[in-house]
Residue, then its C-alpha position, 0 to 999 in steps of 0.5 A: m141785450k140791446t135794451a140793457m145796453l141802451l139803459l147803460v148808455l142812458v145812465a152814463v149820460l145822466l151821470h156825466a150830466g150830473s157831474s158837470l153841474p156844480m152844486e151849491r146849496k142856496g138859501r131859501g130866497s135864492q134865485i137861479g141866475s146865470g152863474p156856473y152853479a145848478s140849482w138843488d132842484d135840478v140835482n134832485v131831478v137827475a138823482h130821481g132819474l138815476l133811481q128810476l133807471g136803476q130800477g128799470l135795469k133791475e127789472h130787465v135783468d130779472k125778466s131776462k133771467a126768467q126768459m133764459r130759464e124758460v128757454n133752457t126748459r124748452l131746450k131740454t124738452l126738445n133734446d128729449s124729443l130728439v132722442e125719442l125721434a132718433s130711437t123711433g127712426h132706428r126702430g122704423q128702419g129696423q122694421e123696414e129691413v125685417l119686412e124687406d127680408k121677409a118679402r124678398p123670398q116671396v118675390e124671388r120665388g115668384g109668389g105674388g099672392e096675398a102674402a106678398a101683397e100684404l108684405r109690400a103694403q106693410m113695407e110701404e107703410v113703414r117707408v112713409e112713417r120713416q120719411s115722416l119721422r125724418a122730416r120731423l127730426e129735421r124740423v126739430e133740429e132746425k128749431v134747436n139750431g135757431r134757438l142756439r143761434e139767438p144772441w141772448v142765449e149764448g154765454n149764459s153761465s148763470d142759466d147753467g147754474d140754475t139748471a144744475a141747481i134744479q137737477r140737484t133738487l130733483e135728485a134730492q126729491n127722488r131720494r126722499i121718495d125712495d126713503l118714504l117707499e122704504k118706510i112704507r114697506q117697513q110699516q107693512d111688515k110691522l102690520e103683518k106681524q101685528g096681525l099674526h100677534l092679534q090672531a095669537l091673542q084671540t086664540k089665548v083669549g078664547k082659551r081663557r074664556a073657556k077656562v072661566h066658563r069651566r070654573s064657573h060650571e065647576d063652582t055651580a056644580l059644587r054649590g048644587d045649583n040645579n038651575p039649567q040656565t046656570a048649571s050647564l051650557p048648550r052642547d051645540c048651536h041646535e041647543v042654543f036654538m032650543n033654549g030660545q035664541r033666534d039670532s045668529g052670532v057667536y055663542t059659548i057651547q060645551p059638548a059632553t066631553s069637552d071644555p066650553f068654547n065659542v062657536p058661530c051659530e047660524i040660526n033659522s026657523d028650523g034650528g041651529w047650525t054650528v059653523i066649523q069653517r068659513r071662507h069668503d075673502g082670503s083674509q085668513n091664511f089656511n096653509q097651516l101646520w098640524e097643531r093649528y088645524q088641531n086647535g083652530f085658527g082665524n076670526l070667528n066673525s070672518e074666516f076661520w077653522l074651528g079646530l079638529d078637537h072641537i069638531h070631534s067633540l061635537s061629532n062624538q055626541g051622536m049622528y050629525t049632518l054636515q052641510l057644505q054651502l058652496t058659491d062659485w065665481t058666477g054666483e051659483e050656490k050649491l048646498v050639499n048634505y052628508r051624514f057626518r062623523l069624525d074620529g078622534p086624534e088616535s085615528d088622526y081625525a078620520l072622516h066618515l061621510e054618507s051622501i044624503s042630498p037628494t038632488g044637486v050633489p056635485e058630480g064626484g062629490m066629497a064622499t067619493g074621495a075624503s070619506g074614511m081618510p085621516f086628516s093631513t097637513s104638510d108636516r103630518d102626511n096621512d094620505h095615499s099619495s106623496n104629501c098632497a098637503k104640501t103639493l096642494s096647500g092647506g090641510w084636508w082629508f086628502s086621498s090621492c091629491g085629486a079630490w076636493n080641497l076646501n082649505g086650499r089657497y083662496p083665488k086672487r081673481h076669477l078663474t075658469r074651470q079649465r084654468s083653475p089650478r089644483q092649489q086653489m080652493s076648489w072641488a073636483t068633478a068625476s070628469g076631472n074638472r076643477n071648479a074654483l070657489k068664491s066662498v065656502v061655509m061648512k056647518i053641522a047640526p044633529v040629524r033630524d028624523 
């Protein structure tokens, strides 16, 4: 402020000096005499000085505004610190009072043991912390008061206007952020709906492909074509292997009493396995109703359920082996084999199992609960309890809600045996423990003698 006043005084002096010099434009050969008029060069010097003073004054004003904004920011930061220190001080005082109340009965009863000594130490720590906070608070107050007493801060209405403008800008940015978050939520909802729509389209495409294969088969039969490569499709993935295929993947098969459909085949050196269920990352929701479990759902290249109708058409061709490939969250893998047969819709797809694994069968295996039971979903309850599918989630051959459930909810994190909830994808032992599973593969193949 003092510099600005000095600049103004200098401007006034120069203006006064310039006005006291009468001007007369001389000719090119005129000389400076002793007359009352100043030369044109003197006037130019005065004007140039006035311009320089004006520019200096403008630069000083701009610099002063920047300093005032910086001070305002510091004041706001100090104000936040004061609020935080005040709240911390209140908490410290409250903690000290709690410790005093806690220690008082010990002292009154004469209990000078370890508990009382520990309480006294805690009280002393709280007192020291409280005194430190008070000292810090006093120093901050003195600093703020000193800032407020500076003469160039007082009366700065333009800085208040800048602060209000900054606050309005921040509020506008917050509103824009809220709008963007809302748009992101809407986009997520749209993506989920599109995912469901894609799953429905995949199901329709699979059915159309099956119809095309069936028509091709009928046309071939009408033409009397006896070429086995064009007249028929393999009945299962083991026949895919017998036909010379050695690569795992999705193939089109046609069981004896069914239309053609696509299945994932796992082919190894011994033969081919027809995969009927796969879970490994939780990307597919298995909490579905009866019709979806009957027809199948999911992505054959990822997580899926083949469908009770398709599984029955495969099982109806003869004796099959069901193999369960179970992997827990420690990475341990178990292979469990059963002789397997699945009844048709007239029996609600009742499951029949006979354990044939010589070793490594999990205690309280699947055959002890699921064998002989019809399939159940939340909208079609066929178990011996009160709608286990609704209680445990997913569709399965439930008995009394206590056996296996490989179609339950996929665990979102690593769960131990003791903490694994019943709703999760898991298998139960005879002792009542439940093992949470990270991945499951169910596959079948003809029984090999």
